[in-house]
ROKOL-601352 format. One record per residue (C-alpha): residue in one letter; z, x, y; residue number from 1. Coordinates in nm, 4 decimals, always signed. Last residue first. Example, Ala and Ser with C-alpha at 12.3 -4.5 7.8 and 13.67 -1.06 7.14 Angstrom:
// ROKOL-601352
{type: s; Z: +0.7140; X: +1.3670; Y: -0.1060; seq: 2}
{type: a; Z: +0.7800; X: +1.2300; Y: -0.4500; seq: 1}
// end
This chain:
// ROKOL-601352
{type: t; Z: +3.0838; X: -0.5108; Y: -2.1988; seq: 88}
{type: r; Z: +2.9292; X: -0.1963; Y: -2.3445; seq: 87}
{type: e; Z: +2.6097; X: -0.3750; Y: -2.4529; seq: 86}
{type: k; Z: +2.5576; X: -0.5041; Y: -2.0994; seq: 85}
{type: q; Z: +2.5815; X: -0.1509; Y: -1.9615; seq: 84}
{type: m; Z: +2.3299; X: -0.0227; Y: -2.2180; seq: 83}
{type: k; Z: +2.0831; X: -0.2976; Y: -2.1241; seq: 82}
{type: r; Z: +2.1208; X: -0.2202; Y: -1.7555; seq: 81}
{type: l; Z: +2.0594; X: +0.1488; Y: -1.8250; seq: 80}
{type: n; Z: +1.7498; X: +0.0685; Y: -2.0321; seq: 79}
{type: q; Z: +1.6110; X: -0.1548; Y: -1.7571; seq: 78}
{type: m; Z: +1.6715; X: +0.1206; Y: -1.5016; seq: 77}
{type: m; Z: +1.4939; X: +0.3763; Y: -1.7185; seq: 76}
{type: q; Z: +1.2002; X: +0.1390; Y: -1.7672; seq: 75}
{type: e; Z: +1.1752; X: +0.0926; Y: -1.3897; seq: 74}
{type: k; Z: +1.1778; X: +0.4686; Y: -1.3431; seq: 73}
{type: e; Z: +0.9060; X: +0.4999; Y: -1.6084; seq: 72}
{type: e; Z: +0.6881; X: +0.2486; Y: -1.4229; seq: 71}
{type: e; Z: +0.7440; X: +0.4349; Y: -1.0962; seq: 70}
{type: i; Z: +0.6444; X: +0.7666; Y: -1.2577; seq: 69}
{type: k; Z: +0.3441; X: +0.5943; Y: -1.4157; seq: 68}
{type: k; Z: +0.2254; X: +0.4881; Y: -1.0686; seq: 67}
{type: l; Z: +0.2827; X: +0.8423; Y: -0.9449; seq: 66}
{type: n; Z: +0.0472; X: +0.9861; Y: -1.2079; seq: 65}
{type: i; Z: +0.1060; X: +1.3599; Y: -1.2205; seq: 64}
{type: n; Z: -0.1942; X: +1.5914; Y: -1.2302; seq: 63}
{type: f; Z: -0.0066; X: +1.8892; Y: -1.0803; seq: 62}
{type: y; Z: -0.2307; X: +1.9096; Y: -0.7731; seq: 61}
{type: k; Z: -0.2659; X: +1.5323; Y: -0.7442; seq: 60}
{type: a; Z: +0.1104; X: +1.4808; Y: -0.7690; seq: 59}
{type: l; Z: +0.1703; X: +1.7542; Y: -0.5131; seq: 58}
{type: l; Z: -0.0717; X: +1.5962; Y: -0.2679; seq: 57}
{type: e; Z: +0.0774; X: +1.2501; Y: -0.3184; seq: 56}
{type: a; Z: +0.4318; X: +1.3791; Y: -0.2695; seq: 55}
{type: r; Z: +0.3283; X: +1.5661; Y: +0.0442; seq: 54}
{type: t; Z: +0.1799; X: +1.2459; Y: +0.1810; seq: 53}
{type: d; Z: -0.1963; X: +1.1984; Y: +0.1825; seq: 52}
{type: l; Z: -0.3499; X: +1.1653; Y: +0.5310; seq: 51}
{type: h; Z: -0.5764; X: +1.4694; Y: +0.5490; seq: 50}
{type: f; Z: -0.6763; X: +1.4797; Y: +0.9123; seq: 49}
{type: e; Z: -1.0447; X: +1.4424; Y: +0.9861; seq: 48}
{type: l; Z: -1.3062; X: +1.7026; Y: +1.0804; seq: 47}
{type: e; Z: -1.6314; X: +1.5282; Y: +1.1513; seq: 46}
{type: t; Z: -1.9700; X: +1.5313; Y: +0.9826; seq: 45}
{type: f; Z: -2.3093; X: +1.4534; Y: +1.1263; seq: 44}
{type: g; Z: -2.6267; X: +1.3785; Y: +0.9306; seq: 43}
{type: r; Z: -2.7347; X: +1.0830; Y: +1.1457; seq: 42}
{type: r; Z: -2.6481; X: +0.8382; Y: +0.8673; seq: 41}
{type: d; Z: -2.2986; X: +0.9856; Y: +0.8456; seq: 40}
{type: r; Z: -2.2176; X: +1.2982; Y: +0.6523; seq: 39}
{type: e; Z: -1.8965; X: +1.2761; Y: +0.4554; seq: 38}
{type: s; Z: -1.5869; X: +1.3774; Y: +0.6440; seq: 37}
{type: w; Z: -1.4740; X: +1.7374; Y: +0.6558; seq: 36}
{type: k; Z: -1.1139; X: +1.7928; Y: +0.5604; seq: 35}
{type: a; Z: -0.7854; X: +1.8434; Y: +0.7394; seq: 34}
{type: l; Z: -0.4418; X: +1.9811; Y: +0.6633; seq: 33}
{type: y; Z: -0.2145; X: +2.0283; Y: +0.9609; seq: 32}
{type: i; Z: -0.0574; X: +2.3304; Y: +1.1243; seq: 31}
{type: e; Z: +0.2058; X: +2.2184; Y: +1.3740; seq: 30}
{type: q; Z: +0.4267; X: +2.5125; Y: +1.2720; seq: 29}
{type: e; Z: +0.6857; X: +2.2618; Y: +1.1459; seq: 28}
{type: d; Z: +0.4097; X: +2.0845; Y: +0.9541; seq: 27}
{type: l; Z: +0.3062; X: +2.4122; Y: +0.7904; seq: 26}
{type: w; Z: +0.6710; X: +2.4738; Y: +0.6965; seq: 25}
{type: e; Z: +0.6814; X: +2.1342; Y: +0.5248; seq: 24}
{type: l; Z: +0.3696; X: +2.2258; Y: +0.3264; seq: 23}
{type: f; Z: +0.5364; X: +2.5542; Y: +0.2271; seq: 22}
{type: e; Z: +0.8523; X: +2.3715; Y: +0.1192; seq: 21}
{type: g; Z: +0.6418; X: +2.1350; Y: -0.0910; seq: 20}
{type: i; Z: +0.4625; X: +2.4312; Y: -0.2517; seq: 19}
{type: a; Z: +0.7956; X: +2.5886; Y: -0.3459; seq: 18}
{type: r; Z: +0.9401; X: +2.2598; Y: -0.4736; seq: 17}
{type: s; Z: +0.6297; X: +2.1907; Y: -0.6819; seq: 16}
{type: s; Z: +0.6438; X: +2.5356; Y: -0.8365; seq: 15}
{type: d; Z: +1.0088; X: +2.4891; Y: -0.9343; seq: 14}
{type: s; Z: +0.9565; X: +2.1277; Y: -1.0477; seq: 13}
{type: v; Z: +0.6514; X: +2.1955; Y: -1.2655; seq: 12}
{type: a; Z: +0.8090; X: +2.1164; Y: -1.6045; seq: 11}
{type: q; Z: +1.0220; X: +1.8387; Y: -1.4517; seq: 10}
{type: m; Z: +0.7121; X: +1.6548; Y: -1.3307; seq: 9}
{type: k; Z: +0.5495; X: +1.6772; Y: -1.6725; seq: 8}
{type: e; Z: +0.8701; X: +1.5470; Y: -1.8339; seq: 7}
{type: h; Z: +0.8857; X: +1.2665; Y: -1.5771; seq: 6}
{type: e; Z: +0.5276; X: +1.1753; Y: -1.6631; seq: 5}
{type: s; Z: +0.6107; X: +1.1755; Y: -2.0355; seq: 4}
{type: y; Z: +0.9171; X: +0.9515; Y: -2.0220; seq: 3}
{type: n; Z: +0.9669; X: +0.8850; Y: -2.3920; seq: 2}
{type: m; Z: +1.2806; X: +0.7016; Y: -2.4925; seq: 1}
// end
């Protein structure tokens, strides 16, 4: 079976873990990610909290498709069920 997104995720796991730990540390220090909003019709911008989860941020950074990850997980589970049925 080919699980390409899982392979991509595995290839960056050490870097992803380190960045994830750093993001967690930022949270512990009460340092939060934020971004400037788009200008409104009056030309004003506001600073708004970045609401993506750590997993979403890491997936974006490493170009990993979380929807495909879930689809591959489902395929893995189906394959395991099929193998178990074949054994019985």
